[in-house]
Every structure is written in structure tokens, then in C-alpha cells.
C-alpha positions as CSV (number, residue, x, y, z in Angstrom):
1,X,-102.0,82.9,-76.1
2,X,-104.2,84.4,-78.7
3,X,-107.5,86.3,-78.3
4,X,-110.6,85.3,-80.4
5,X,-114.0,86.9,-81.1
6,X,-117.2,84.9,-81.7
7,X,-118.7,86.8,-84.8
8,X,-122.4,85.6,-83.8
9,X,-122.1,86.5,-80.2
10,X,-119.4,89.0,-79.9
11,X,-117.6,87.0,-77.0
12,X,-114.2,87.5,-76.7
13,X,-112.0,84.7,-75.2
14,X,-108.3,84.2,-74.5
15,X,-107.0,80.7,-75.3
16,X,-103.7,78.7,-75.9
17,X,-102.3,79.0,-79.5
18,X,-103.0,75.4,-80.4
19,X,-106.6,75.7,-79.5
20,X,-106.9,78.9,-81.3
21,X,-105.6,77.5,-84.5
22,X,-108.4,74.9,-84.2
23,X,-111.2,77.3,-83.3
24,X,-110.6,80.1,-85.9
25,X,-112.6,79.8,-88.9
26,X,-116.0,81.1,-89.9
27,X,-117.3,81.7,-86.5
28,X,-114.0,82.8,-84.5
29,X,-111.8,85.5,-85.7
30,X,-108.6,86.8,-84.2
31,X,-108.7,90.1,-82.3
32,X,-106.1,92.2,-80.5
33,X,-105.3,91.8,-76.9
34,X,-106.3,95.4,-76.3
35,X,-109.8,94.7,-77.5
36,X,-110.0,91.6,-75.0
37,X,-108.5,94.0,-72.2
38,X,-111.2,96.6,-73.1
39,X,-114.1,93.9,-72.8
40,X,-112.9,92.6,-69.4
41,X,-111.8,95.7,-67.7
42,X,-113.8,96.6,-64.5
43,X,-116.4,99.5,-65.0
44,X,-116.3,102.9,-63.5
45,X,-119.4,104.4,-61.8
46,X,-120.2,108.1,-62.3
47,X,-122.6,109.8,-60.2
48,X,-123.7,113.2,-61.3
49,X,-125.3,115.5,-58.5
50,X,-126.3,119.1,-58.3
51,X,-125.6,121.8,-55.7
52,X,-126.3,125.4,-55.4
53,X,-123.1,126.2,-57.4
54,X,-123.7,123.7,-60.3
55,X,-123.4,120.2,-61.3
56,X,-120.5,118.0,-60.2
57,X,-119.3,114.4,-61.0
58,X,-118.0,111.8,-58.4
59,X,-116.2,109.0,-60.1
60,X,-115.6,105.6,-58.3
61,X,-113.3,103.1,-59.7
62,X,-113.9,99.7,-59.3
63,X,-110.3,98.8,-60.3
64,X,-108.4,96.7,-57.6
65,X,-106.0,98.8,-55.7
66,X,-102.3,98.2,-56.0
67,X,-100.8,96.7,-52.9
68,X,-98.0,99.1,-51.4
69,X,-94.7,97.6,-51.2
70,X,-93.4,97.0,-47.6
71,X,-90.0,98.3,-46.6
72,X,-87.6,97.1,-44.1
73,X,-88.5,100.1,-42.0
74,X,-92.3,99.4,-42.2
75,X,-91.6,95.8,-40.9
76,X,-89.1,96.8,-38.1
77,X,-91.9,99.3,-37.1
78,X,-94.6,96.7,-37.1
79,X,-92.8,94.2,-35.0
80,X,-90.8,96.6,-32.8
81,X,-87.5,95.4,-34.2
82,X,-84.7,98.0,-33.5
83,X,-82.8,97.5,-36.8
84,X,-81.1,100.9,-36.6
85,X,-80.3,102.6,-33.4
């Protein structure tokens, strides 16, 4: 997979190697995967408020939450299985 940027529109796409070889030229240029990640990363909302003590910021991440791995104990507790007595 390669990351390409359209020099006219600034759009960054990720395509297969063979397709990238065909596309690269005067319009499309290779860019780093880091640049592609930064463009496609969800944004962070920042709310700035004021109270009597001064200003404060509240950040809300729109990043997906990582799922917690379930342990054997969690499953036993959920289904009331007495694995260890």
C-alpha cells in the first residue's frame, strides 16, 4: 500500500502498489503514511469556558474507545459459572 497526494486538490489516498505506480506523475505525488494518518484522524473538540476562578478547557476526543479484553473470570462472573471454588 502506498499513500498519494493530489497536488491540485490536496486529497490524500491510500492505494495498492500497482495502482500507485500508474497514478504517480504530475498530478499525484508520494507522501508518508504519517501525513495520510493525520488527515484521516478524527478531530478533538475543545470547549473553553469561564468561571469565577478563571478559564478552563474541556476536551472531548472523538477517537474510538478501545475494547477491554475479557478475562476468564469476567466470563465466569457473567454466566455464573463456578470455575474456581
